[in-house]
N, C-alpha and C positions, 0 to 999 in steps of 0.2 A: 632199971626204969620200969615202973609199973605199966601195965597195959593201958591204963587210963591216961597216964601222962604221955605215952607214945601217941595215942589218938589225938590228944590236944595239939601235940607238936606237929603232927601231920596236917591237921586242919590249918594251923598257923602258916605252915609252908605253902599250902595251896592258896591260902588267902593272899600271902605275900606275892606269890607268883601271879595270881590273877590281878592283884593290884598293880604289879609291874606291867602286866600286859595292858591293863586299862590306861595306865599312865603313858605307856608307849604309844597306844592308839590315839590318846588325846593329844600327845605331842605331835604325832604325825598329822592329825586333823588340823591342829593349830598351824603347823608348818604349811600344810596344803592351802589352808584358808588364807594365810599370809601371802603365799606365792600367787594364789589366784587374785587376791585383792590388790596386791601391790605390783605384781609382775604382769598379770594378764587381764587386769580389770577393764582397761579400755577396749580390748578386743572382744571380751565377753559381753560387754555392754552393747557394743555394736551388733553382735550376733543376736542378742535379745531383741534389739529394736527391729532388726531385719525380720525376725520371726513373727512379730505381731504388727509391724508396720507394712503398708502396701503402697506401691507407686505404680499407677497405671499410665503407660505412655500414650499420650494423645497427639496424633499428627495434626499439624496446623492446617486450617482450611485455606486452600489456594485462593488468592485474591481474584476478583472479577476483572474482566476487560470490557469496557463500556465504549459506546460511540460518543460523539460530541454532545448528544442530547441525553445521555444517561441510559441508553438502551443496551441491555446486556448482549454482548457478542460471545462471551465465554464466561461460564460460572461453574461452581462445584456443587455436586449433590451427593447425599449419602446413599450408598447402595450396599447390598449384602455381598459378602465373599464367603465361599464355602470352604471349610477346612476339615481335616480328619485327624483323629488320634488312633493310628493303626493298632496300637497295643490294646485298645478297648473294643476292637471290632472282632466279634466271635467268628464270623464267616466272611473273610475278605472277598472271596470270589462272588458270592451272592451280592454283597454290598457294591462291588464294582459294576456288576451288571445293572442293578437297579439305579445307581447313581448315573451311569452313562446314559441310560434311557431318559432320565429326567433332565439331564444337562446337555444332551446331544454331544457326548464325548465318545471316544473309542474305549471300549471296556477293557481291552487287553493292555493298553497304555496305562489306564487308571489302576488296574490290578498291580502293575509293576510299582506304582507309587505306594500302594498300601502295604509296605513292608512292616511286618509285626514288630520288628526291632526298633522302629522309630516312634516318636510320640507326637509329631506334628508334621503335616504336609498340606499344601494348598491343593484343593480339588479343582476349584474354578473360582477365579476372582472377578469381582464386579459383575455379578450376574443380573439378569433382568428380574423384575419383581415376580413374574410368573414362575421362573425357574427356582427362585428362592422358596416360593410357596410349595412347589412340587417336592422339593427336598424335605421341607418341614413335614409334609404329609407322610413321607416315607418313615419317619420316626426311627431312623437307624441309630443304633448305639455307636458312639465314637465319632459321630458326624455333627458339626456345629456350624454356626454362622457368626460373622463379625462384621460390623459396619466399617466401610471404607469410603473415602472421598473419591468421587469420579468426576472427571472433567466433562462438561456438557456444553455443546455449541448450539444454542437454540436456532440460529439462522442457517444451520447446516453448511452448504457450500459457500455461503457469502463470505468474502474476504478470507477464504481458507488459507491461501498462501501467506497472507499478512499475519494472521493469528497463529498459524502453525498448529501443533497439537502436543499432547503429553503422553508419557508412557504409563504403564500400570502403576508404578510407584509414585506417580505425580510429578516426575521430572520433565521439564520442557525439552522437546526434541527438535522442533522446527519453529521458524517464525518468531514472533514476539514472545511466545511462550518460552522459547529458548533464550532469546536475547535478555529478557527480564526475569529469568527463572529465579534468581536469588531474591528479588523483591517480591515476586508473586508467591513464592513458596512459603514464606513466613517461618516462624521458629516453633518447632514441636515443644510441647509442655508435658510435665509429669504431674498427674493428679494424686495428691497424698490421701491416704486412708488407713484404716485399722482392720485387722482380721483376727478371728479367734484361733484356737488350737487346731481346728480342723480346716483352716484356710478360708473360712467363710468371711465375706466382707461385712463388717458391722458398722462402719462409719466411713464417709468419704469427705474430702475437702472440696473446695471450689477454686477453679482457675478462672481468672477474668477472661471474658470472651475475646478481648483485644489481644491477649497473648496467643490466641489460636487462629488469628487471621493474618493472611498475607496482604500485601499492598494492592490497591486497585489501580489499574491502568485506565486513564481516560484518554481516548484517542481523538484525533482530528477528523476521523472518518464520519461521514453521514450515512447511516444505514440506508435511507431512501435513495440517495444518489448512488451508493454502492450497488444496490439492487438494480437500479436503472442501467448503470454501466455494464453490469454483468449480463443482464438480459440482452441488451443490444449487441454486445460483443459475442456472446454465445451464438446468436442467430447468424451473424456474419461469418464466423468461423465455420459453422456448419454449412452455410450456403456456399461459401467459396472453397470448401474442402481444404481449409488451411491447416497447417501443422499446429499453430497456436495463435493467440492474440493477446494483446495487452491494452488496457485503457486506463488512463490516469486523469483525474480531475484535480486541479490545484488552484488555490486562492493566491494570486500573484502578490498581493499586498502583504501577506503574512507567511507565505511558504507552506501553509497548511494543506495537506493532501486530503481532499474531501472524498475521493473514491480511488481505489486501486484494484482493478479487476483483471484476473488472468483466466484465459480459457485455453485448454480444458482445466477444469477445477476438480475438487474432490470433497468428500464429506469427512471432516476431521473427527466426527463421532465414531466412525468405523473405517479406519484407513486400511486399504487392502493392497496386496502386492502389485496389483494392476495399476495402482495410482502412482507408481514410482515416478513416472515422467511428469506427472502433474504437481508434484510436491514443491518444486522450486519456484521461487518468486522471480519470474523472468524479468520483471521490471528493474531488478538490481543485480541479478546473478548472471544475466546474459548480455553480452556486448555485441552489437551489430554494426555493420557499415550503415550509417544513417541515410546516405543518399542526399537528395536535394534539400532536405530540411536544413542542411548546413549552410545553404546559400544566404539565408537571412543573417547569419553571424558574419559572413564575409562582407555583406552589404553594410552592416553596422560598423565594421572595422574600417572600410575605405571612407565612409562618411566621417567617422571620428578622426581619422588621420588627414582629412581634407584632400584625399587623393581624387575623390570624385564627389559629385552631387547626384541626387536622384535622376537628373536629366542628362548626365554624362553618357555619351554613346560609345559603344564598341561595335566592331564589325564581327558578326557571328559566322562568317565564312561559308554561308549557305549550307551549313549542316555538317561539315567535316573540317578538322584542323589538325595538322601534324605538329606535335611538340615532343622534343627529345626522342625522336625515333618512334613515337607512338602516335596514334590518331585518335582524337577525341571527337565523338559524334553527338549530335543533337537528335531529339526525337522527330524534328521537322526542320526543313531548311529555313534559316532566318538570315536576314541581312543586317542592317544597322539596328541596334537595340540600345535603348537607354538602360541604366541600372534598374529602374523601376520595371521596365518590360522584361529584363532578364529574369527577375523574380516572378513576374506574372506568367510568362510562358515557360519558365524553368529551363533556361538555356544553359547547358553545361559549358559550352564554349564561352559564352558571355561571362559566366561565373569564374571560369578558369582565367580569363584575361584580367578581370578585376583582382583575382587572387594573386596573379603574377605581379600586378602593379603594386600590391601590398608588400610582396616579398616573403621569403621563407620564414625569417625570424619573427617578423611582425604577425604573420598569419598564425604561427605557433603560439605566440604570446597572447593573442586575442582569443583563440580557441581555449587556451588554458584559463584565461580570465573569465570566460563564460562557464567554467566548471568542468571542461572536458579534460580527461587524463587524471582526474582526482576523484576520490569517493565523495559522495554528497554528505556522508555522515548522517543519514536519515534515521539510523537506528535499527535497520533490518539486517539480519545476518546474511553473510555470503556475498555482500556487495563487492563488485569489481570496479576497477579504475577505468577501463577502456584505454585506448592508445591513440595518440595524436602526433606521431612523428618521433624524432625530428625529421624535417624534410630536407633531404640531401641533394635533390635535383629539381629541375624545372617541372618535370612531369609529375613528381610527387607533390610539389607545390600546387600544380594545376588541378590534379585529381582530388586532392584534399579539399579544394575550394567548392567542389560539388559533392562532397561526402563519400569519396571512394579512397581506400587506403588508410582510413582512420576508423576507429570503432568507438561506440558510445552506448551506454545503457539507455533504455527508454526514459528512465527518470532523469538522467542528465540532460537529455534533449528537452524535456518538458520544463525542467528548471531553468535552462537557458532561455527559452521563450518567455518564461515567467519574468526573467530579468528585463527583457524588452518591454513587457507589459507593465513592469513596475518602475518605469522611468529610467532604465539602465542600471538598476541596482540588483545584484544577485543576492538572494536570500537562501539560507540553508533550508531545504525541504524538511517538513516536520510531519510525523504521523502519530507521535505520542505527545499529548498536550499537557498531561500532569500525572505524576505518580503520587497517589494519596495513601498515606500510611494509616493503620488502624488507630494510632494514638492522636489523630487529628492533624498532624503535620503533613506537609506535602513538598514535593520537588516540582517546581514549575519548569516548563520548557517553552519559553517565550520566543517570538520571532527573533532571528539573529541575522544581521547583515554580514555578509562575507566581504563584499567589495563593490565599489562602483566600477562598472565595466565601460560604459559609454555615457555620454551626457544625456540629459532628459530630452533635449531637442533631437538628438540623433535617434534615440529609441522611438520617439514619436514619429519621425520621418520613416523609419523602417516599418513601423506598424501601419502607417498610411499606405506605404507601397504594398504591404502584404494584403491589404483590403482588395486590391485588384486581382489577386490570385483566386478569390472566391466569386468575383464578378464575371460577367459574360466575357469570354475570351481567355479567362484564366484556366489553370489546370484543376481547379477544385470547385466548379460551379455546384456540384452536389453537396457541398458543405454549407451553402447559403442557408441562413435561418430567417424565415419571414419575420419582419418587424425589428431586426437587429443588424447592425453592421458587424461583420466578421472579418478578422485578419488572420491569415494562416499560410501554411506552406505544405505542399505535398512532397513526398519522397518515395522513390522506387529504386531500390538498390539491388544489383545482382549479388547473390551470395557466393562466397568462395566455395569451390568444389574441393573438399579435402582429399578425394581419391584421385581424380584426374588432374588436379592442379588448375590454377587459373580460376576464372569465374564460370559459374554454372550457366548453362544455356536456358534453363527453365525454372530455376529457383530464385524467387525475389523476396525482398523484405519491403512491404508497402506501408506507408505511413502518412498521417496528416496530423499536424499540430496547429490548433487554432486558438485565437484570443477573442473573447466575446464579453460584453460589447466592445468593439474595437476602440472607440473613442474614450470610454471610461471602463477599463478592463476590470471585470469581476472574476472571470474564470479563464484558466488556460486548460485546454483539453487535448490530450495526445492519444491517438489511436494507432496501433501498430499491429499489422497482420503478417504473420510469418508463413511464407510459402503458399500463397493463395493459388488456386487453380482456376483456369478460365480467365476471368478479368484479373489483371495482375497489378494495375497501377494504383498508386495511393489515392488519386482522385476518384477512382472507381470503387475501391473496396474499403478504404479507411474513412474517406470524407463522409459517406452516408451515415456511418456509425457516429461520427462526430456530431452530425446534424441531429440525430435522434437523441443523443445524450444531452446536447446543448439545449434543445427545445424543452426536454423534461426538466433539466436542472434550472433553467431560467424561470420556468413556471413554478417549480417547487420553492425556489428562493425568493420569489416575488419580485424579480428584477423587471421593471417596466420596459416595454418596447421602445425603440429609438429609431425606427425606420424612417428615412427621409424619402422625399419624392425623387425618383431617379429620372435623369434626363436621357435623351436619346444618345446613342453612342456616336462619336465623331467618325467621319469617313476615314478609311484606310489611306495611307500615303505610300508613295514609291520611294525606294532608297536609291542610292547612287549606282548600284549594280543592276537595277531594274527589277529586283525582287520586291514583292509587296510585303511590307512590314505591318503586322496587325496594329490597329490603332489603340491608343490608351482607352481603357474602359471607363465608364462613367464614375464619377466620384472624385476626380482630380480638380480641385478648386483653383481659381486664378491665384497665382503667386506662390503656390505650394512648392512646385518644382520648376526650376529654370532649365531652358534648353541650352546646353553647353556648346561653345564654339571651339573648344579645345578637347576633342575626344581622345580616348586612349588610342594608341597606334593600332593599325590594322595588322592582321597576322602576317602579311607579306613584308612588313617592316617599312612600308612606304608612307605610313601615316595617312594623311588626307582628311578632308572635312566631310562630315555627314551632311545630308540634305537638311535644309531648314524645315521646321515643322511648326505649325500653329499650336496653340495651347488647347487642351481639352475643355469642353464646356463645363461650367460648374454644375454640380449635381443638386445643390440645395440653395435656397435663398441666402443672401448675405445675412450674417448674424445668426443668433440662436433660432431654432425652429420649434414648432409645437410637437411634443411627443404624441405617439399613438396610444390611446387607451381603449380602442375598440375591442369589444368582447369581454372586457373586465366587468366584474360586479361593481356596484356603486362605491362601496367603501375602498376597494383597491384602486379604483380609478381616481378617486379624490386623493388618496395617499400618493399615487404615482405623480399626479400633477403637482402636489405639494412639494415633492422632492425636486421637481423641476422649477419651483418658485412660482407656480401658477395656482389659481383658485378655480373652483368649478361652480357652474350654475346647472342644477339638475332638473330634468323634466321626465316624469314617468318613474317606473320602477323596474328593477331587474338588472340586466346587463346593458352596457353601452352599445347602441346600434348605429349611432351617428354622433359626430362631434364637429363643432365650429370654433375656431378654424380647423380645417382638415389636417390630418397628420402630415408633418413635413412642411406645412405652410409657415409663414412668418408668425412669430408670437403675437398675440393680441396686444394692442396698446394698453388696454386697461388690466391686462394680466388675468382675464377671466375666460375660461373655455366653456362653451355651452355644450352640455351633454344630454342626448336623448336616450332614454332607457326603455327597455321592454323585456318581458319575460320570454326567454329563449332557452333552449336546451343547453345546459352547461357543457363545456369541454371536459371529457372524461380524463381523469388523471392517468399518468403513465402506469403507476403502480397503486393498486388498492390494498387496503389492509388485509383483505381476504386472500390476496395473491401470495402472501409470504409463506415460504415453506415451513 
């Protein structure tokens, strides 16, 4: 073979070898492409999308909580939170010192957070605007800010226990914030977008705002009435050096709670460890022995069962009565007392005798029917049931009749009185009126009847008897509201001493629950003072708070006065044992209560007849009377008279300084009331706009 032929052959071999390599490489590439396309195509497509697509997690804005008039009690605002990427911080020690000074943090603790091996840590969340600005001015590398939603309570301490509060991550921790957390929280959304090879955002999508909103809670609370109740309660708790206080204002015809105040309270914007005892909503979480406020329900039960009438008499044993080896005492020695007088002077012995006449089983049934021993289902977390028996002995039957040996929450007691004010029908208390969703739909919470407990006639009779409690000779004269009839009952219960056992010698639970106006109930107001010092009786410490709240509430709600002309009190009479029994107070009209000739037996078992007594003088003229509009401006006076079916003849301008016929007199035959007006200094409102915190 010539050298030239050898060279050609060698070139051909190399070309064949190179061609084989190229064909092998091409085959490998084709195989790889086929495998990628057919075997891993879906996975690689997903990775590609993730590389250029962006999803930004957007937390939902927590829904607002509003009062009955749409005033915000809780809302959410956007604030800055400070974060750090420690891997990007060149000098962690210097950064920690400067950040700690700007944010009022401990520099050593902050330095421990700035571990160079991590890429994200929170420095401080939900900071004030001034703190965020201070950090921005530092211009430290690796330090940034991000917007977060923070819960804000514009009314500060107002209704704090009802509203509750949230944690840093927006979860409800107490109160309605906790109970309705899932509805308020809303659903977080992801914002779609695009980014380039360097991770920069080049396009963003849009998420409908409705997808980022939680539901709105519309409450039955009235901010103005809540403020009024809180201020009055705080003053009394401070003055009486009490451990705590509760005030509840309820609309008996609907079960709506217009105010629920607890003292001491706290600021949910900045909850501190010292607030621990103030966090719980004592109106539903704490059960107390209610004391004499239970007597009204015993009276309703014996009337409903026809065991007694308001005029049925029992002998009150002159202040001490032995039952089942125990002695029941009254706060004063009483002789013969009617059922009406038992309520007016708050006789334990009288109530015990009527309760024994009712019997253990029926007493338990009626207390349960009024809502005791079961949760009200008001929608506030932590609500307890209270206890009402069963009563296994005469002494437990007797003591339960005046509120000892049973427990109830303040809300249960107020709801029970609301049933009397509502004609004997118990309604479920309500504090949430509506849950409004961002899409426009809503869940309503209308009034709900639980059961009829007593007849309308019985409820009216008990309410009339309770009017005497607030009149001269009753235990709650301090609860009287000028211009309005008030019905109510005091309670002063000894508290159980958990250490020594038995009842405490110096700790009391004082209360007053009232209905106003008594003849056409619009409000039921309960005031409860726990462990007052000095003055300890419900008529002394709770009744004045009731009066202050009632006066302001009636004024704010525009409920016209209904005060009649009071007659002189009848003379006292002597009973069969020689003791003087206090006379019935004014307000008992002819034919309302009859004097019984078949009283309940005396404590000594001998029975006997009570002394005969004449009827009390009527307090108002027969038939409807003229309401008072004195002091009202012309427009409100005309409206008040119109509500009573009367018209007005005006003279002058300003406020009413005189009216004909006079308040409480018989209505005019032609239905027209003459009003003389003049410019006078107006009555200042209880709470002015500038007073709000």
